[in-house]
N, C-alpha and C positions, 0 to 999 in steps of 0.2 A: 203233637206238641211234646217236646222232651220235657221230664219232670226235673227239677232241682234235686239235687241228692241230699240236702240237709232238711231237716224237720223244721217246720215253722208253727207257730202258735195262731189258732184262728178262734174267733168268736162267733159262734154260729147259732141262730134261731130261725123258726118258722116265722113266716111274715105275718102270720093270723095270730102268733102268740106274743105277748108283751116281751118286749127286748131284755127286761131283767130276768128272764127265765132261760136267758141264753147257755150254751156250755161252752166250754172252752176244750179244744181239740188240738192235737198236736199232729199234722198231715204235712204231706208234700206239696201240695197245691189248694189252690182255692176248691177245685172240683171235687178233690180227694174228700176235703173236710165236709162238704156238702153230702157226699155220698155216704160218709161216716154217719153223719147226722140222722140222715134219714134211715137208714139201717138199724139205728138204735131207737129211732122214734115209734114211741107207742100211744095209742090211743086218738088217731087220726081222724076215726070215724068211716065214712064211707066214701072219703074224697078218692078223687081217680088222679089228681095230681095237686102237688104242693108246691109253694113259693119259699125257698129258703134263702136268707140273707147271711153273707160269709164275710167277716170283717178279719184282717190280718192284724193281729195286736201291735205288732212293733211299728208298722207302717200307716195303720188307720186306712188302708184301701178296703175297698167294699166292692162286693160282686152280688147280684142276686141271679139265683138259678129257678127255673120252673123245670120241676120233675114230673114226668108221666109215672104213676106209681104202678100201672098196668103193664107197659112197655119197657121200663127202667131206663127211658131216654130224658136226656136233659137239655135244657137251652136258656139264653139269656131271658130273664123276665121283660116283659113289654114297658 
């Protein structure tokens, strides 16, 4: 999928963490924002996968990604 050229603002948080702990990230896509959040996430314990909620600030469109931390693969949440 081609990525837009412009940076967009996303509000991102792990599903198991309260939304008020979200971070604002500037990335080119929902997927890039999810990956950037996971790369910077600390203290997730022994989890092998994690669900990430990504909401675009300007449009309020939201996506959820389930990320396998062992394999680095992502898929939409169930």
